[in-house]
C-alpha positions, -999 to +999 in steps of 0.1 A: -306-624+193-287-633+161-264-603+166-256-615+202-249-650+190-225-637+163-206-614+187-208-635+219-173-648+215-159-613+211-176-599+242-167-630+263-130-625+253-131-588+262-146-596+296-120-622+303-093-598+292-105-571+316-107-598+344-070-606+336-062-569+337-078-565+371-060-595+386-026-583+374-032-548+385-041-560+420-010-583+420+013-553+411-004-529+435-001-553+464+035-560+457+029-598+450+046-595+416+082-583+421+101-562+395+115-592+377+080-606+369+066-571+361+095-565+336+088-600+321+051-592+318+057-558+301+084-572+277+060-601+268+032-576+260+055-555+239+067-585+220+031-596+214+023-561+199+053-564+176+044-600+166+008-591+158+018-560+138+042-580+117+016-608+114-006-584+094+023-577+069+037-612+065+010-636+077-020-619+062-007-599+032+023-622+024+049-594+022+082-607+035+095-578+056+125-582+079+130-545+089+104-543+116+130-532+142+133-500+122+097-490+128+101-501+164+131-477+167+113-448+150+084-452+175+108-454+205+128-423+196+097-402+185+080-409+218+112-401+238+117-368+219+080-358+226+082-365+263+118-357+272+127-329+248+093-312+243+079-321+277+046-334+263+023-360+280+030-397+275-003-401+255+009-376+230+042-394+228+024-427+221+003-412+193+034-394+178+053-427+179+026-445+160+023-416+135+060-414+129+064-451+124+034-451+100+049-423+080+082-442+078+061-472+067+045-452+039+079-437+028+095-471+026+064-490+016+052-470-015+084-475-035+096-509-022+063-528-022+065-531-059+093-556-051+085-592-041+099-620-020+137-618-013+140-584-029+115-569-006+131-586+024+165-570+014+149-536+010+132-536+044+164-550+060+182-521+045+156-496+058+161-510+094+199-506+091+196-470+077+174-461+107+200-476+132+230-459+115+212-426+113+203-427+150+240-435+158+250-402+141+224-378+154+237-360+185+202-346+193+191-381+204+224-390+221+241-408+192+256-441+203+251-433+240+214-432+235+187-412+253+177-414+290+139-417+291+116-413+322+096-443+333+060-437+322+049-471+310+024-486+334+003-517+333-029-499+323-011-483+293+005-517+283-028-535+286-048-508+266-023-508+238-021-546+236-059-549+236-064-522+209-037-538+187-053-572+188-088-560+183-079-537+154-058-563+136-084-591+142-112-569+129-092-557+099-084-593+090-121-603+092-132-573+071-135-569+034-101-552+033-086-581+053-100-606+027-084-585+000-051-588+018-055-626+022-062-629-016-030-610-023-011-635-001-027-665-018-022-653-054-013-617-062-018-621-100-053-636-095-062-609-070-050-582-094-071-598-122-102-597-100-099-560-097-083-557-063-059-528-059-030-549-047-005-520-043-030-500-022-037-530+002+000-539+005+008-503+015-022-501+039-011-533+057+024-520+058+013-487+073-010-502+099+017-528+110+042-500+112+019-478+134+016-505+160+053-513+159+058-476+167+034-479+197+054-509+210+086-487+206+071-460+228+061-485+255+096-500+254+114-466+256+094-455+286+099-487+305+136-495+302+148-459+310+174-458+282+173-465+245+203-470+223+205-477+185+221-511+193+187-521+208+171-520+173+196-539+151+187-566+126+187-593+153+157-577+168+139-578+134+147-615+132+134-621+168+100-606+157+101-626+124+106-658+145+075-650+166+054-649+135+069-679+117+070-701+148+034-692+156+022-701+121+020-678+091-016-665+089-025-672+126-029-642+149-033-666+179-001-683+168+018-651+168+006-642+203+014-677+217+048-678+201+057-643+214+047-653+249+065-686+248+098-674+233+098-644+257+095-667+286+122-691+273+146-662+266+139-646+300+143-677+322+175-687+303+192-655+314+207-674+343+226-696+319+244-671+296+269-696+283+243-721+270+213-697+266+214-693+228+221-730+223+191-740+243+170-713+226+180-725+192+173-761+201+138-752+212+132-735+178+146-765+159+125-790+178+093-770+174+099-766+136+107-803+132+075-814+148+054-784+137+068-773+103+037-751+097+042-734+130+025-739+164-010-730+151-006-733+113-033-710+099-058-718+126-069-696+155-076-707+191-113-701+185-113-728+157-102-754+183-133-748+203-155-750+172-138-783+163-145-797+198-181-786+195-185-803+161-169-835+175-194-835+204-224-829+181-213-854+155-211-850+117-229-821+101-252-831+073-274-806+055-270-780+083-282-806+110-259-822+135-261-860+139-249-878+169-219-901+162 
């Protein structure tokens, strides 16, 4: 009974997620959702995966990385090579995308995570640009013209990847390893003094975040038919960074909400190309003025329900609720 009470929130969330999946699947199958809304939905889910993966690196571990588009690109091209050049199934392409991005994360992470703050940001930004320039000059993947990719991304694949990403990152954060990462974010010197292997946990967070960025790249490549190096420039890295900062550093729910909100704002402003970036920037400025710690701060959506429950039950004294 105690186990059920402890895990009740998780299972209720999973059931609601599958109910949402069934409703959307029916809307797509019946043709109620046209291609515009389907594209928006898929793009939103891909952005959420990117935001949640970067949230683990910046929001939980406190490593300021702005080269996430590089891992996104590695995943997109690795998956495209697997399916289009080697004729392997999409599932293999997805796993290869995650593995390739994780390997890239380890290669850049091991030497550069000894850096801190601005220096680490510059190193990761340089990595993203190296990936983009390399892809521009590799004829095997089309160079500047890019690669044509078959459409294989479907709603079940998108939903499964999104659900697995959120569950893995949330459980990692709540585990002993996640607590170690949070301690590094709060005070790396104190964490090191307490015996926590800070380099190991920073590299681990970097590798896991890179893996899911690669998965997002595979979904992106097989949904938008063509991928080009210009799709993965530093502006894309800044977009992902904005999702995490606007949502609130340290809040997984905030990263999800910000990714959904900004994707909607960006999509529905496409009809106003002259003023799109001005309005988009104004939205960001207004939100940061009134919510300088981000939309959710360091809180999660579940903590709002706990607060409401506590308010209804009154103040807690000695483990007993008293009615206000």
